[in-house]
N, C-alpha and C positions, 0 to 999 in steps of 0.2 A: 304248237310255235306261239308264242304272245308277241302281238305287233306292239311295241315301243314307241313307234312313230311321232304319237301324239303325247309322252309324259316329257315331262321338262324337270329338271331335277330343283327339288326345294332347296333354297340357301337360308340355312339354317342361322347364319351369323346377320342374317338384316333385320330383325327383331320385327316390334308392334311398330308402325310412325306415329309420333305422338307431338304437341306441341304442349311446353308449358309458358303458363301468360305470369311475371311477377313483374312487380315494380319496378325491376330493372330492365326485363324489355321480355322479350319472347325468342324461347330456345327451340330448335327444331331439332330432333335429333337423329344418328349416324339412319334410320330406316329413314324415314325422310329424304333425305339427301342420296340416298343408294335406289331407293324407289324411283325417283325422279331423273335417275340415270345422272348424278353429281355433274349438276346445270351451273353454268357459269352465273346466268343472269334467269330474272324471275319477275314476273310481274305479282304483286300483292292485288287479291279481288276481294273485298270487302262486300256484304250483303248485309248493312244491319235491317231491312226488312225482317228477314229470315236467321237473322243473329249467326251468320256464316262469314269466312271468310276461305280462300283458297291460295293455293300458290300455285302460279303457273309459267312451265319452261318460256322461256322466250330467248329472243337475239338479243344482243346488246342495243342494235339500233331500233327496236320496238320500243313504241311510245309507253311511258314512265315505269321503261326497263331498270333494275335494280340487283345491284350485285349480291348474289348468292353463297354456292362457293367456292373458295381457292384454299389449293392444295398447301399441304404446309408441311412442313419438314418433322412436325411433333406427334405427324397423322390424327390432326383431332378431327372428329367427324360431329359436327356440330356447328348450326349457325345462331345467331344472337344476333335480334335487332334491338336496339334502344332506343328508338325515334321516340321519343316524347309526345309529338303528335299524334302516334301511331295508337300507343299505348291510351294516349288519353279519351282516343275515339272512339276505340274500344270498351273504354271504364263505362265512357256514355253511353251507349246503344246497348252495354250489359246492365246497365247501373250497377258497376261491382266498384267498391274501394280496394284496388291493389296496393293501396298502403297499409292495408291490415290482413288481407288473402290472396292467395295465389293459385293459380288453376293448371288443372293438367285437361288437355283435351285430344282426343284421339283423333286420326287422319286415317283418310281413305281415296286409294286410289283412283283416281278416274282416268287409267291407261289414256282411251282417244281425247281426252281434250289434255292431256301433259300436265295434268294441273296435283294437288294433295287437295283434298276439302275436308276441313273442319268446320265441324260445326257444334257453334259453339254454347249452344242450348244445353248439348250434353256434356259439358264441362264437368271435371270434380275437382272438387276444392282438395289443395295438398296439407297436408298437415303442419 
């Protein structure tokens, strides 16, 4: 007899988490939302020394919380932030020009901190 009590069913519908960073904003794909548990509010954490950003689940009343996922009738599972200040901040510390280039960066779920980490050093140029 095989003990299956420690196994979990793999969810193929989630896909791989990533963010796209373009001149029009940062878009987090469906997998980021699903793996974070469809959070309504998050905090964006920026590490300009190590060139990383993180999206951390939080409560609405926490300091610097921002709206993240909202259910909608069209079942769109992505989140886009287009704050010019955010894009300028990333452009500056990454030395990128988002007017001419766009990037994709994979996310890594850190469940013990309820966050998705994006290492911008590993971003790839979008064609």
